N, CA, C and O atoms as a printed pandas DataFrame, in Angstrom:
     atom_number atom_name residue_name chain_id  residue_number  x_coord  y_coord  z_coord
0              1         N          MET        A               1  -26.170   91.710 -217.509
1              2        CA          MET        A               1  -25.232   92.802 -217.388
2              3         C          MET        A               1  -24.445   92.886 -218.692
3              4         O          MET        A               1  -23.612   92.028 -218.983
4              5         N          ALA        A               2  -24.709   93.896 -219.446
5              6        CA          ALA        A               2  -24.033   94.079 -220.733
6              7         C          ALA        A               2  -22.939   95.120 -220.577
7              8         O          ALA        A               2  -23.160   96.208 -220.043
8              9         N          THR        A               3  -21.760   94.764 -221.054
9             10        CA          THR        A               3  -20.631   95.682 -221.031
10            11         C          THR        A               3  -20.024   95.706 -222.423
11            12         O          THR        A               3  -19.904   94.666 -223.070
12            13         N          VAL        A               4  -19.644   96.876 -222.878
13            14        CA          VAL        A               4  -19.080   97.025 -224.217
14            15         C          VAL        A               4  -17.632   97.449 -224.095
15            16         O          VAL        A               4  -17.300   98.360 -223.337
16            17         N          ILE        A               5  -16.779   96.785 -224.843
17            18        CA          ILE        A               5  -15.374   97.158 -224.929
18            19         C          ILE        A               5  -15.107   97.524 -226.376
19            20         O          ILE        A               5  -15.390   96.739 -227.281
20            21         N          THR        A               6  -14.568   98.704 -226.598
21            22        CA          THR        A               6  -14.280   99.153 -227.952
22            23         C          THR        A               6  -12.797   98.995 -228.226
23            24         O          THR        A               6  -11.956   99.525 -227.499
24            25         N          ILE        A               7  -12.488   98.260 -229.280
25            26        CA          ILE        A               7  -11.101   98.070 -229.709
26            27         C          ILE        A               7  -10.967   98.747 -231.054
27            28         O          ILE        A               7  -11.610   98.343 -232.024
28            29         N          SER        A               8  -10.137   99.773 -231.121
29            30        CA          SER        A               8  -10.056  100.568 -232.343
30            31         C          SER        A               8   -8.734  100.410 -233.099
31            32         O          SER        A               8   -8.597  100.940 -234.201
32            33         N          ARG        A               9   -7.776   99.703 -232.539
33            34        CA          ARG        A               9   -6.505   99.511 -233.258
34            35         C          ARG        A               9   -6.721   98.495 -234.376
35            36         O          ARG        A               9   -7.090   97.354 -234.099
36            37         N          PRO        A              10   -6.504   98.875 -235.613
37            38        CA          PRO        A              10   -6.807   98.003 -236.751
38            39         C          PRO        A              10   -6.054   96.672 -236.722
39            40         O          PRO        A              10   -6.617   95.637 -237.078
40            41         N          GLU        A              11   -4.791   96.691 -236.302
41            42        CA          GLU        A              11   -4.022   95.441 -236.270
42            43         C          GLU        A              11   -4.551   94.482 -235.201
43            44         O          GLU        A              11   -4.499   93.265 -235.378
44            45         N          LEU        A              12   -5.055   95.026 -234.103
45            46        CA          LEU        A              12   -5.620   94.194 -233.049
46            47         C          LEU        A              12   -6.985   93.634 -233.455
47            48         O          LEU        A              12   -7.305   92.483 -233.158
48            49         N          VAL        A              13   -7.776   94.448 -234.128
49            50        CA          VAL        A              13   -9.068   93.981 -234.638
50            51         C          VAL        A              13   -8.849   92.843 -235.632
51            52         O          VAL        A              13   -9.553   91.834 -235.584
52            53         N          ALA        A              14   -7.874   93.000 -236.534
53            54        CA          ALA        A              14   -7.571   91.956 -237.516
54            55         C          ALA        A              14   -7.088   90.681 -236.829
55            56         O          ALA        A              14   -7.454   89.580 -237.241
56            57         N          LEU        A              15   -6.269   90.820 -235.787
57            58        CA          LEU        A              15   -5.770   89.659 -235.047
58            59         C          LEU        A              15   -6.923   88.907 -234.365
59            60         O          LEU        A              15   -6.979   87.678 -234.402
60            61         N          ILE        A              16   -7.827   89.653 -233.751
61            62        CA          ILE        A              16   -8.977   89.034 -233.091
62            63         C          ILE        A              16   -9.864   88.328 -234.109
63            64         O          ILE        A              16  -10.329   87.215 -233.861
64            65         N          GLU        A              17  -10.097   88.958 -235.240
65            66        CA          GLU        A              17  -10.935   88.341 -236.269
66            67         C          GLU        A              17  -10.290   87.085 -236.848
67            68         O          GLU        A              17  -10.976   86.098 -237.111
68            69         N          THR        A              18   -8.987   87.120 -237.045
69            70        CA          THR        A              18   -8.282   85.937 -237.562
70            71         C          THR        A              18   -8.345   84.797 -236.548
71            72         O          THR        A              18   -8.630   83.657 -236.913
72            73         N          ALA        A              19   -8.081   85.103 -235.279
73            74        CA          ALA        A              19   -8.141   84.073 -234.242
74            75         C          ALA        A              19   -9.554   83.533 -234.107
75            76         O          ALA        A              19   -9.739   82.330 -233.925
76            77         N          ALA        A              20  -10.550   84.401 -234.194
77            78        CA          ALA        A              20  -11.942   83.962 -234.078
78            79         C          ALA        A              20  -12.319   83.032 -235.225
79            80         O          ALA        A              20  -13.063   82.070 -235.036
80            81         N          LYS        A              21  -11.805   83.324 -236.401
81            82        CA          LYS        A              21  -12.101   82.486 -237.569
82            83         C          LYS        A              21  -11.608   81.058 -237.367
83            84         O          LYS        A              21  -12.294   80.102 -237.729
84            85         N          TYR        A              22  -10.406   80.914 -236.781
85            86        CA          TYR        A              22   -9.804   79.590 -236.622
86            87         C          TYR        A              22  -10.204   78.876 -235.325
87            88         O          TYR        A              22  -10.279   77.647 -235.288
88            89         N          LEU        A              23  -10.456   79.638 -234.278
89            90        CA          LEU        A              23  -10.678   79.020 -232.964
90            91         C          LEU        A              23  -12.135   78.887 -232.563
91            92         O          LEU        A              23  -12.506   77.914 -231.907
92            93         N          THR        A              24  -12.968   79.848 -232.944
93            94        CA          THR        A              24  -14.352   79.858 -232.424
94            95         C          THR        A              24  -15.396   80.043 -233.516
95            96         O          THR        A              24  -16.488   80.536 -233.237
96            97         N          ASP        A              25  -15.095   79.666 -234.731
97            98        CA          ASP        A              25  -16.041   79.797 -235.855
98            99         C          ASP        A              25  -16.563   81.222 -236.012
99           100         O          ASP        A              25  -17.736   81.421 -236.328
100          101         N          GLY        A              26  -15.704   82.209 -235.794
101          102        CA          GLY        A              26  -16.054   83.607 -236.028
102          103         C          GLY        A              26  -16.585   84.360 -234.833
103          104         O          GLY        A              26  -16.905   85.540 -234.970
104          105         N          ASP        A              27  -16.699   83.751 -233.672
105          106        CA          ASP        A              27  -17.226   84.420 -232.478
106          107         C          ASP        A              27  -16.114   85.240 -231.820
107          108         O          ASP        A              27  -15.304   84.704 -231.063
108          109         N          THR        A              28  -16.083   86.532 -232.113
109          110        CA          THR        A              28  -15.011   87.401 -231.609
110          111         C          THR        A              28  -15.074   87.577 -230.094
111          112         O          THR        A              28  -14.036   87.678 -229.440
112          113         N          THR        A              29  -16.277   87.614 -229.536
113          114        CA          THR        A              29  -16.413   87.753 -228.081
114          115         C          THR        A              29  -15.804   86.549 -227.372
115          116         O          THR        A              29  -15.102   86.695 -226.372
116          117         N          GLU        A              30  -16.077   85.365 -227.898
117          118        CA          GLU        A              30  -15.557   84.154 -227.265
118          119         C          GLU        A              30  -14.043   84.060 -227.393
119          120         O          GLU        A              30  -13.384   83.585 -226.468
120          121         N          VAL        A              31  -13.472   84.500 -228.516
121          122        CA          VAL        A              31  -12.018   84.419 -228.663
122          123         C          VAL        A              31  -11.321   85.396 -227.710
123          124         O          VAL        A              31  -10.243   85.090 -227.201
124          125         N          VAL        A              32  -11.910   86.547 -227.466
125          126        CA          VAL        A              32  -11.341   87.486 -226.491
126          127         C          VAL        A              32  -11.435   86.883 -225.094
127          128         O          VAL        A              32  -10.485   86.973 -224.316
128          129         N          ALA        A              33  -12.573   86.268 -224.771
129          130        CA          ALA        A              33  -12.734   85.619 -223.465
130          131         C          ALA        A              33  -11.738   84.482 -223.297
131          132         O          ALA        A              33  -11.168   84.302 -222.221
132          133         N          LEU        A              34  -11.532   83.721 -224.355
133          134        CA          LEU        A              34  -10.566   82.627 -224.328
134          135         C          LEU        A              34   -9.154   83.146 -224.047
135          136         O          LEU        A              34   -8.415   82.563 -223.253
136          137         N          ALA        A              35   -8.793   84.238 -224.702
137          138        CA          ALA        A              35   -7.461   84.826 -224.501
138          139         C          ALA        A              35   -7.290   85.349 -223.076
139          140         O          ALA        A              35   -6.240   85.151 -222.465
140          141         N          VAL        A              36   -8.304   86.009 -222.551
141          142        CA          VAL        A              36   -8.212   86.550 -221.191
142          143         C          VAL        A              36   -8.132   85.421 -220.171
143          144         O          VAL        A              36   -7.353   85.501 -219.221
144          145         N          ARG        A              37   -8.940   84.355 -220.361
145          146        CA          ARG        A              37   -8.867   83.214 -219.439
146          147         C          ARG        A              37   -7.476   82.581 -219.476
147          148         O          ARG        A              37   -6.938   82.194 -218.438
148          149         N          HIS        A              38   -6.897   82.477 -220.668
149          150        CA          HIS        A              38   -5.555   81.897 -220.798
150          151         C          HIS        A              38   -4.520   82.755 -220.075
151          152         O          HIS        A              38   -3.658   82.227 -219.371
152          153         N          LEU        A              39   -4.599   84.064 -220.243
153          154        CA          LEU        A              39   -3.657   84.960 -219.560
154          155         C          LEU        A              39   -3.802   84.874 -218.045
155          156         O          LEU        A              39   -2.802   84.858 -217.327
156          157         N          LEU        A              40   -5.030   84.821 -217.557
157          158        CA          LEU        A              40   -5.235   84.710 -216.117
158          159         C          LEU        A              40   -4.728   83.381 -215.584
159          160         O          LEU        A              40   -4.186   83.333 -214.480
160          161         N          ALA        A              41   -4.887   82.317 -216.330
161          162        CA          ALA        A              41   -4.407   81.004 -215.891
162          163         C          ALA        A              41   -2.890   80.980 -215.792
163          164         O          ALA        A              41   -2.340   80.299 -214.927
164          165         N          ARG        A              42   -2.206   81.710 -216.660
165          166        CA          ARG        A              42   -0.741   81.745 -216.631
166          167         C          ARG        A              42   -0.210   82.585 -215.478
167          168         O          ARG        A              42    0.944   82.416 -215.084
168          169         N          ARG        A              43   -1.015   83.480 -214.929
169          170        CA          ARG        A              43   -0.567   84.392 -213.875
170          171         C          ARG        A              43   -0.974   83.949 -212.486
171          172         O          ARG        A              43   -0.878   84.739 -211.547
172          173         N          THR        A              44   -1.423   82.722 -212.319
173          174        CA          THR        A              44   -1.835   82.272 -210.998
174          175         C          THR        A              44   -0.642   82.220 -210.070
175          176         O          THR        A              44    0.433   81.788 -210.485
176          177         N          PRO        A              45   -0.793   82.644 -208.828
177          178        CA          PRO        A              45    0.328   82.654 -207.898
178          179         C          PRO        A              45    0.820   81.258 -207.529
179          180         O          PRO        A              45    1.953   81.112 -207.071
180          181         N          SER        A              46    0.009   80.248 -207.715
181          182        CA          SER        A              46    0.432   78.895 -207.373
182          183         C          SER        A              46    0.928   78.156 -208.613
183          184         O          SER        A              46    0.454   77.067 -208.939
184          185         N          SER        A              47    1.881   78.766 -209.288
185          186        CA          SER        A              47    2.393   78.134 -210.503
186          187         C          SER        A              47    3.297   76.953 -210.141
187          188         O          SER        A              47    3.823   76.876 -209.030
188          189         N          THR        A              48    3.464   76.051 -211.081
189          190        CA          THR        A              48    4.278   74.872 -210.842
190          191         C          THR        A              48    5.750   75.190 -211.061
191          192         O          THR        A              48    6.090   76.254 -211.579
192          193         N          LEU        A              49    6.608   74.286 -210.672
193          194        CA          LEU        A              49    8.050   74.478 -210.747
194          195         C          LEU        A              49    8.492   74.757 -212.170
195          196         O          LEU        A              49    8.218   73.961 -213.069
196          197         N          PHE        A              50    9.172   75.874 -212.392
197          198        CA          PHE        A              50    9.703   76.288 -213.686
198          199         C          PHE        A              50    8.622   76.400 -214.752
199          200         O          PHE        A              50    8.933   76.328 -215.941
200          201         N          GLY        A              51    7.370   76.574 -214.366
201          202        CA          GLY        A              51    6.292   76.678 -215.330
202          203         C          GLY        A              51    5.958   75.364 -216.000
203          204         O          GLY        A              51    5.246   75.351 -217.003
204          205         N          ALA        A              52    6.457   74.253 -215.468
205          206        CA          ALA        A              52    6.194   72.935 -216.051
206          207         C          ALA        A              52    4.765   72.516 -215.749
207          208         O          ALA        A              52    4.092   73.117 -214.912
208          209         N          HIS        A              53    4.319   71.499 -216.428
209          210        CA          HIS        A              53    2.982   70.986 -216.185
210          211         C          HIS        A              53    2.923   70.306 -214.821
211          212         O          HIS        A              53    3.907   69.735 -214.351
212          213         N          GLU        A              54    1.766   70.379 -214.208
213          214        CA          GLU        A              54    1.553   69.775 -212.893
214          215         C          GLU        A              54    1.952   68.305 -212.915
215          216         O          GLU        A              54    1.487   67.539 -213.759
216          217         N          GLY        A              55    2.811   67.921 -211.987
217          218        CA          GLY        A              55    3.217   66.522 -211.864
218          219         C          GLY        A              55    4.388   66.122 -212.740
219          220         O          GLY        A              55    4.836   64.978 -212.660
220          221         N          SER        A              56    4.908   67.024 -213.582
221          222        CA          SER        A              56    5.993   66.645 -214.476
222          223         C          SER        A              56    7.359   66.669 -213.784
223          224         O          SER        A              56    8.317   66.081 -214.286
224          225         N          VAL        A              57    7.452   67.346 -212.635
225          226        CA          VAL        A              57    8.704   67.394 -211.879
226          227         C          VAL        A              57    8.455   66.745 -210.529
227          228         O          VAL        A              57    7.548   67.145 -209.799
228          229         N          ARG        A              58    9.257   65.745 -210.198
229          230        CA          ARG        A              58    9.107   65.056 -208.913
230          231         C          ARG        A              58   10.372   65.250 -208.100
231          232         O          ARG        A              58   11.482   65.192 -208.629
232          233         N          THR        A              59   10.192   65.478 -206.815
233          234        CA          THR        A              59   11.327   65.622 -205.910
234          235         C          THR        A              59   11.156   64.651 -204.752
235          236         O          THR        A              59   10.052   64.184 -204.470
236          237         N          ALA        A              60   12.260   64.357 -204.092
237          238        CA          ALA        A              60   12.205   63.468 -202.930
238          239         C          ALA        A              60   11.481   64.176 -201.790
239          240         O          ALA        A              60   11.492   65.403 -201.699
240          241         N          GLU        A              61   10.867   63.404 -200.941
241          242        CA          GLU        A              61   10.159   63.959 -199.792
242          243         C          GLU        A              61   11.126   64.758 -198.927
243          244         O          GLU        A              61   12.180   64.247 -198.550
244          245         N          GLY        A              62   10.786   65.994 -198.610
245          246        CA          GLY        A              62   11.617   66.834 -197.755
246          247         C          GLY        A              62   12.755   67.533 -198.481
247          248         O          GLY        A              62   13.566   68.195 -197.833
248          249         N          ALA        A              63   12.847   67.414 -199.805
249          250        CA          ALA        A              63   13.919   68.063 -200.557
250          251         C          ALA        A              63   13.701   69.572 -200.556
251          252         O          ALA        A              63   12.590   70.051 -200.781
252          253         N          ASP        A              64   14.779   70.315 -200.300
253          254        CA          ASP        A              64   14.717   71.773 -200.314
254          255         C          ASP        A              64   15.391   72.251 -201.592
255          256         O          ASP        A              64   16.615   72.189 -201.710
256          257         N          LEU        A              65   14.600   72.728 -202.549
257          258        CA          LEU        A              65   15.132   73.087 -203.860
258          259         C          LEU        A              65   15.876   74.416 -203.871
259          260         O          LEU        A              65   16.545   74.736 -204.853
260          261         N          ILE        A              66   15.775   75.189 -202.808
261          262        CA          ILE        A              66   16.475   76.470 -202.793
262          263         C          ILE        A              66   17.643   76.485 -201.815
263          264         O          ILE        A              66   18.294   77.517 -201.647
264          265         N          ALA        A              67   17.915   75.362 -201.171
265          266        CA          ALA        A              67   19.048   75.278 -200.243
266          267         C          ALA        A              67   20.356   75.226 -201.041
267          268         O          ALA        A              67   20.362   74.738 -202.171
268          269         N          PRO        A              68   21.455   75.718 -200.477
269          270        CA          PRO        A              68   22.743   75.643 -201.171
270          271         C          PRO        A              68   23.112   74.186 -201.461
271          272         O          PRO        A              68   22.858   73.299 -200.645
272          273         N          SER        A              69   23.710   73.950 -202.622
273          274        CA          SER        A              69   24.067   72.578 -202.990
274          275         C          SER        A              69   25.371   72.136 -202.335
275          276         O          SER        A              69   25.620   70.938 -202.202
276          277         N          LEU        A              70   26.210   73.096 -201.921
277          278        CA          LEU        A              70   27.470   72.764 -201.239
278          279         C          LEU        A              70   27.323   73.033 -199.745
279          280         O          LEU        A              70   26.779   74.064 -199.351
280          281         N          ASP        A              71   27.803   72.116 -198.917
281          282        CA          ASP        A              71   27.710   72.339 -197.480
282          283         C          ASP        A              71   28.982   72.958 -196.914
283          284         O          ASP        A              71   29.082   73.147 -195.702
284          285         N          VAL        A              72   29.953   73.277 -197.762
285          286        CA          VAL        A              72   31.169   73.985 -197.339
286          287         C          VAL        A              72   31.324   75.213 -198.231
287          288         O          VAL        A              72   30.850   75.235 -199.367
288          289         N          VAL        A              73   31.992   76.228 -197.701
289          290        CA          VAL        A              73   32.217   77.445 -198.474
290          291         C          VAL        A              73   33.353   77.179 -199.463
291          292         O          VAL        A              73   34.427   76.760 -199.033
292          293         N          PRO        A              74   33.169   77.399 -200.748
293          294        CA          PRO        A              74   34.240   77.182 -201.722
294          295         C          PRO        A              74   35.444   78.072 -201.427
295          296         O          PRO        A              74   35.291   79.188 -200.931
296          297         N          ASP        A              75   36.638   77.576 -201.734
297          298        CA          ASP        A              75   37.852   78.344 -201.476
298          299         C          ASP        A              75   37.842   79.702 -202.167
299          300         O          ASP        A              75   38.254   80.702 -201.580
300          301         N          ALA        A              76   37.382   79.741 -203.390
301          302        CA          ALA        A              76   37.379   81.000 -204.127
302          303         C          ALA        A              76   36.462   82.016 -203.464
303          304         O          ALA        A              76   36.760   83.211 -203.453
304          305         N          GLU        A              77   35.359   81.552 -202.916
305          306        CA          GLU        A              77   34.429   82.455 -202.270
306          307         C          GLU        A              77   34.972   82.934 -200.928
307          308         O          GLU        A              77   34.727   84.073 -200.529
308          309         N          ALA        A              78   35.711   82.068 -200.229
309          310        CA          ALA        A              78   36.253   82.400 -198.912
310          311         C          ALA        A              78   37.545   83.200 -199.025
311          312         O          ALA        A              78   38.017   83.743 -198.026
312          313         N          GLY        A              79   38.121   83.282 -200.207
313          314        CA          GLY        A              79   39.365   84.014 -200.383
314          315         C          GLY        A              79   40.579   83.133 -200.224
315          316         O          GLY        A              79   41.705   83.617 -200.338
316          317         N          ARG        A              80   40.386   81.849 -199.964
317          318        CA          ARG        A              80   41.520   80.933 -199.834
318          319         C          ARG        A              80   41.811   80.337 -201.211
319          320         O          ARG        A              80   40.955   79.677 -201.800
320          321         N          GLU        A              81   42.981   80.565 -201.703
321          322        CA          GLU        A              81   43.382   80.062 -203.014
322          323         C          GLU        A              81   44.102   78.731 -202.852
323          324         O          GLU        A              81   44.829   78.527 -201.879
324          325         N          ILE        A              82   43.908   77.856 -203.774
325          326        CA          ILE        A              82   44.600   76.576 -203.769
326          327         C          ILE        A              82   45.886   76.733 -204.579
327          328         O          ILE        A              82   45.851   77.160 -205.733
328          329         N          GLU        A              83   47.020   76.385 -203.969
329          330        CA          GLU        A              83   48.297   76.499 -204.686
330          331         C          GLU        A              83   48.425   75.352 -205.667
331          332         O          GLU        A              83   48.192   74.193 -205.325
332          333         N          ARG        A              84   48.789   75.684 -206.864
333          334        CA          ARG        A              84   48.966   74.669 -207.912
334          335         C          ARG        A              84   50.325   74.797 -208.500
335          336         O          ARG        A              84   50.681   74.038 -209.401
């Protein structure tokens, strides 16, 4: 199955050729495939915490990272001011 993609923007053609020269010994098709695979890998729905590498962030068993850190409502939020 042969498919042709035409890229006519001169700056993009130059970028692809430069990347191909350094990354794939001049194979422009492979450098485009490499770029697309990289973009797809970054957009996976099962991304790790804060985009960190898998296993670089450890949490305690049962920790809820989105739960409120305070178990009481702060005075400023409740409208109760502390007299000083």
